[in-house]
C-alpha positions, 0 to 999 in steps of 0.5 A: 330565045333564038335557036340554032337550027342545027346543033354544032358543037365547038365550031365556027362554021355556022355561016350556012346555018340559021336561027329561029325567033318568035316560036316556042316550038322547036324547028317550027313557026316564027322567023329564021335568020341566016348566020353571017359570022360566029365569034367564039371567045378567044380564051375558050378551049374545050381541049384544055386541061380539066381545070380550064375546060369550060372557062369563057364558054360563050359565043356571039352570032352575027346575023346577015340582017337585023331581027324584026321585033314584034309581039313574039320577038323582043330583046332581053337586057344583059347583066351589067358587069357590076351585077352581083349574083346572090346565092340562094336566090331564084332564077329561070332556065329555059331550053329544048333539051332532054326532059329527063336524063334518058329522055328525048328532046322537048318539042316545046320550050320548057322553063324551070325555076332553079336556085343559085348556089355558092360556087363551092357547091359545084366544086365536084367539077374541077373547072368550076370557078368564081367567074361562073354560076352554080345552079342546083334545084331538086329534080329540075334544071338544065339537061343535055341539049339546053347548053347555050340557053339563057339563065334569067332573073327578073327579065335580065339574062345573067347566065348561059347554060354551060355544063354539068352532069345529070338532069336536075340531080346534080349541080350545073355550071353557067357562064356568068354574063356579068364577068364577060360583059366587057368582052360582049360589048367590045365584040358587038361594037367591033362587029356592028360598025357597018350595021345599024344597031337596032 
């Protein structure tokens, strides 16, 4: 997955930043691309009341040039708007976040197999809703620093790491791609009108 070279939270000012593709090492190797524009969902408001604090937690990055694909860089399919996420099935989460709750950032991309749970199992978070994905697997999962990373099933990205407590010890919430797919498609269309889509 692409990584933003500097961690900037809740900010549209990423135009001086770059993403890196084609490397499993944090900050090393692969190819970098400059960010031209950040598109944050208009309904996302981290300062909102707790019941809506993480709703619509998604952003798109428009790059200044097209990514070149090769044996180390490829596209991933996004979940269709009609895809049903079935509880008690397995998914994969990847990232460079903390290796445990009080640990350090990983220098190598890590992956964990996690289980999708009914959203009711994330009701400890007041903002959890049916338009999000609840994940819980014993002693493994996403941690601080993994936010924005992909949740995948069978080569399809179905979610985005959003929020939660602990690191594999408590459920975590992921943005559901299928729910936001119409917004994704519309904003890609609007922002690529002057660019060749590859």
